[in-house]
N, C-alpha and C positions, 0 to 999 in steps of 0.2 A: 066240865066241858072242855073239849080239846081246842087249843088255840088254832085259828085258821092258818094254813101255810102262807107265808109271805115271800114270794120269789123276789130275789134281789140280784141286780146285775152289777153290784159294786166291784166284784173281782174281775169281771170282764172289762169294765171301764178302767180299773186300776192297772190290769195287765197292759191294756192299750196305752195308758198314760206312761207307764214305766218304759215300755219298748219305744213308744213314739219319742219320749224324751231323749233316749239314747240315740235314736236315728236322727233326730233334729241336730243333736250335737255332732253326729257323724257328717251331716250334710253342710255344716258351717263352712264358709269359704276358707280354703287353705292355700298357702303359697309355699314355695320352696322346691327342692329337688324332687326327682321321682322317688328316690329312696325315702325322703322325708314324708312325701305324700302317702306312700305305702305304709309307713309306720303309723301315720295318723289314721289311715283307714283301718288298720288292724286294731289300733287302740279304740276307735269308734265301735268296731264290731264287738270288741271285748266289753265295752260299756253296754251295748245293746243286750249281749248275752247275760251280763250281770244284772241288768234291769229285769230281764225275764226271770232269772233265778230269784231275785229279791221278791218279785211278785208271787212266785210259787211258795217261797219260804214264808212270806207273810200270810198267804192263804192258809198254809199249814198251821201257822201260829194261832190263828183265830178259831181253829176247830174247838168246839165246845163253848163258843161265845154266842150270845143272842144276836139277832140281826142288828139291833141298835148298837151294841158294842162293836160288832164287826164293821158296821158302817163308819163308826167314829174312827176306828183304827185305819180303815181304808182311806178315809178322807185325809187323815194326817199323812199317810204314806203317799197318796197321790200328790199332795202339796209338796212334800219333800222330794218326790221324784221329779216334779215339774220345775222346781226351783233351780237346780243346776242347769237344766236345759234352757230355761229362760235367761239365766246369767250368760250362758254360752251364746245365745242369740243376741243378747245385748252387746257382748264383746264383738261379735261378727258385725253388728250394725254400726258400732262405734268405729271399727276398723274400716268398714266401707265408707262411712262418713269422712273419716280422716283422709282416705284415699281419694274420694271424690273432691274434697276441698283442696287437696294438693294438686290434683289434675286441673281443677277449675282455676287455681292460682296460676298454673303454668300456661293454660290457655289464655287467661286474661293478660298475662305478661306478653305473650306472643301477639295478642290482639292490640295491646297498647303499642307495641313496637311497630306492628303493621300500620296502625293508625298514624303514628309519627312519620313513618315512611310516606304514607299517602299525603300527609300535609307538606312534607319536604318536596315531594315530587310535584305536587300541585303548585307549590310556590315556584319551583324551577320552571314549570310549564308557563306560568303567568309571567315570570320574569323574562323568559325567552321570547314570549309573544310580544311583551312590551318593547323589548330591545329590537325585535324584528320590525315592529312598527316604526320605531325611531330610525332604524337604518334605511327602511324603505322610504321614509319621509326625506331623509338626507339624499338618497340616490335620486329621488324625484326632483328635489331642489337643484341638484347638480345638472340633471337632464334639462330642466327648465332654463337654467342659466346658459347651458351650452346652446340651447335652441335660440335664446334671445341674442346670443353672440354670433348667430349664423351657423350653428352646428359645431362640429368638432374643431378645435383650434390646432392648426398644423404648425410645424416649426417655421415653414416659409411665411405663413401669415404673420407669425410673431416678428420675423425679421423685417418684413415689408411695412408692418404697421408701427414699428418702433420709432420713436422720435430721436432717440440717441442711445448710446450704449447702456446707460443706466436704466433707461426705459426698457430696452431689450431684456436685460437681466431680470428686471422685475417681472415683465410679462412672461418670460420663459419659465421662471421659478413658479409663478402662479399656475401656469398651464400644466407643468409637470406635477405639482402638488395635487391639482384637481384630478388629473388622470389617476395618480396613485391612490388617492382617497376613494375614487369611484371603484377602482379595482378591489381595494381592500373591503369596501362595503359589500360588493357583490360576493366576495369570498365569505365574508362574515354571514351574509344572508344564507348562503348554502350550508354553512356549518350550523347556523341556528335552526335551519329546517331539519337537518339530520338529527341534531340533539333533541328537537321537539318531538320528532317521530319516536325516538328511543324512549323519551320520558313518558310519552303517552302510552306506549306499549307497557312500560313498567307500571304506570298508573292503573291500567286495565288489570294487570296481573295482581297487583297488591289489593285492588278493590275486590276482585274475586276471592282472594285469600281472606280478606276481612269478612266477607259474607260467610265463607266456610267456617271461619273461627267463631263468628257470632252464633252459628247453629251449634257448633261443638260446645261453646260456652253455655248455651241454653240447656243442652243435654246434660252437661255435668252439673249444672245448678239443679236440674230436675232430679238427677240421681242423688245429689247431696240432700235435697229436700226430703226425698223418700227415705233415705238412710236416717236422717235426723228424726223423721216421724216414727220410723221403726224403733229407733233407740228410745225415744220418749215413751212409746207404747210398752216396750219391754221394761223400762224403768218403772212405769206405773204398775205393770203386772207383778214385777218383783216385790214392790212395796206391798201390793195386795196379797201376794203369796206369803210374805213374812207375817202380815197381819193374820191371815188365815191359819198359818202354822202355830202362832202363839195361841189363837183362839181354840184350835183343835187340841193343843197340849193342855190348855186349861180345862177344856171339856172332858178330856180323858182323866185328868186328875180328879175332877169332880165325880167321875163315874166309878171310882175305885171301889166304893162300897158295893155298888151293883155288881161289879166284876167278882168281888169276893163272894157275894151271895150266889151268883151263878156257878162259880167254881165249886162252892160247897154243895150245891144241888147236883152237879155232875158227879161229884165224889160219892154222894149218898146214893144216887141212882146206880152208879157202877157197883157200889158195895151191895145194894139190893139185888142187882143182876147176878153177881158172882154167888151170892147166897142161894138164889133161886136155882142157878145152874148146878151148884154143889148138891142141892136137894134132889134135883132130877137125876144126877149121876148116881147118887147114893141109892135112890129108888130103883134105878135100872140094875145096879149091882145086886141089890137085895133080891129082885125078881130073878136075875140070872142065877144067883146062888140057890134060890128056892127051886127053880126049874131043874138045876143040876142035881139037887138032892132028890128030887122026885123023878129023875131021868126023863124030864120033859124038855121040849125045845125052849130056848130062851125067849123071854117076853119081848114085846114090841121093840122097835128100833130096826132100822134098815140094815140089811147086810152090806158089807163093804165091797163094792164092785171093784174090778181092776182099775187102776188109775187111767184116766183119759190121756191120750197122747197129745198134750198141750205144751210140752216142753220138758227139758231135763229136770227131773225131780218134781214135776207138777202133778197134783192129784185133782186140781180144780180146772174147769173150763172157764172161759171169759164170762163173767157175770153181767157184762154190759153189752150195749149194742154198738159200742165204739170199737172198730176193728182196724188196726191192731189195738189192743188194750193200751191205755196211756195212764201212767201213774203221775199224779200231781203232788202227792205227799206220801212219804214212806212212814213205816212204823218206827217209833223211837221217841226220845225225849225232845220236848219243844219248849221254847221260852214263851212264857205268858206275856203278851205284848203290853199289858197294863200292869199286872201285879209284879212282873219282873223276875219270877222264879220259873224253873223248868218243871214240866209235868209230862206224863206219858201220853203220847199220841198212840192209842192202843189198837189202831188198825191201819189200813192203807186206803188212801183216797184215790179213786179212779175217776177219770174225766167222763162226765155224762152231761146231758143238757136237760133242762126242765121237761118232765113228762116223757122221757125216753125209756124204752123197755129195759127191765132188769130180769135176769134169768137165774135159775137154779144152777150153780156151778158143778153139781154132782147129785146123784140120786140120794134122796133124803126124805125124812118125815118132817112136816111143818110142826115145829114145837109150839109156836104161837105167831100170830100176826096182829099186832096191837100197838097202841101209842105208849111210848115210854118217855117220860120227861128227859130232856136233853138229847135223846136219840131220835125223837120224833116218831114217825111211823116206822116200825121195825118188824122185819120178818126174821125169825130165828129158825134155822134149819138144823135138824139133828141127823148126823150121819152114822150114828151108832158107834161101834168100836172100829177104829182104823189104826192099823199097825199096833194093836194091843191096847189102845187108849181111846176113851170116849172123845168124840170130836163134834163140834157144832160151829156154825158160823152165823153172823147176823148181817143183814143189809139194812142200812139206816138212812134217816132223813127222807124217806120215800114220800112222794105225793099221796100215793095210795097203794094198797096191796091187792092182789087178785087171788090169794089163797087163804086158807083158814086152818086153824089148829087141827092136827091129826091127819091132814091130807098128805097123801103120798105124791111126790113129784119126781120126775126124771130129769136128768141133766139136760139143760136147754129149755125146760118148761118156763113159761112166763110166770113170775111171782109178783110183779108190780111195776111201778113206774118211778123213775128218779125224781127227787124233789129237793126241797130246802126247808123241811119241817124240823122242829126241835131247835137246838142250839147249833145253827149252821149259818155260814156266811154266804153261801151260794149253792145252786143246784149241783150236786155231785153224789157219788156213791161212797159212803164211808163203810168199808167192809172189814169186819172183825172175824177172827178165827179163835176158837177156844179149844184147847187140848187139856182134858182133865179139869175143866172149869176155869182155866186161866188163859189170858190172851197170849198168842204167839204171833210172830211176824208172818203175815199171809203171803209175802212176796215169793218165797221159795215154792209154796204150795200152788201159786198161780203161774209159776215158771218165769218169774220176773228176775 
């Protein structure tokens, strides 16, 4: 019984995580000159590009793994991708906290200074008011005394009222001192009034300044509290990420035997496929030789049409519905993410989405449309002899096919829909080309 397809969005989430991690690092607060800022932005963009490339490289590395193993690898990759971003966010939050605390301390120092000024000015105003009351009381007393003595004392009155010369001197000195004291008190009152007005104006200004500083201090405290909370959240996240990283590493270590079994299954299936293709090619050659000996046309197998105009050196049209065609992983050797050795990625991965149409890239005969372990739902197309050699191609991991063995298809005909069946980490088209029964790099034949 064929296993049911299990669509997985792990790679889409992983790509988003990797790129978002780099972008978040790029958006971290930066200070310095314009040149320094440009350098930081370039470095951030390079991190974002590297994250995208790591995502695609990792997706290529899990080709041939089951969904379970691919998910375990993607979980670890997502954790390891998020960790440096979280650390960068923690550093940014700590820097913001330190800055907010410095600004809060400066504001608090200014507030303390302004409060001290307010207290000093208030004391000056109080002292001036008290002194003013005292002076006014003294002036009032002098005025009452002058009134009791019949008004202002004139020099003539002093002379006429004096009993003798000694009494005259005494009376004259007292009158002069009283007049001088009264004049000085009036001048002092005027000065005290002016100083009081100035002090009150300064007091209003410093009171307004204190109110502004209190608002500013509250704002800086709020910023510091937010930064402190953000730093605490990032610290907790980093601790959690490290825990998840260790757990994922342990999980992958425990899945090594499963990975070995799956890799052995892939190798057996590929060996069986190559044997089957070799048998088909041998039978085609035998039929061609028999037909030639009997002067009869060659047996089945499509004629090789002229190459479609899809690019320099291309003989295949775009087999996907994504235009322009987008390669997510090339043909070549890949590091096994669990077993640690390289193995051949025998085809090219093209971007598709789950259940999107797949097409015949060239006129062909359907060799088979069936389930093959590892490859999932596979359609094998036979192009006959191309440039003197037998050529076939397979479209793999399909959700389902729409053709059957022996059916003739033309370039652009629908052959099925993209999927995630077999050993696959996400919906995509794994496209392989076989020349004389062995895989070759499909990229040049696709004009890539």
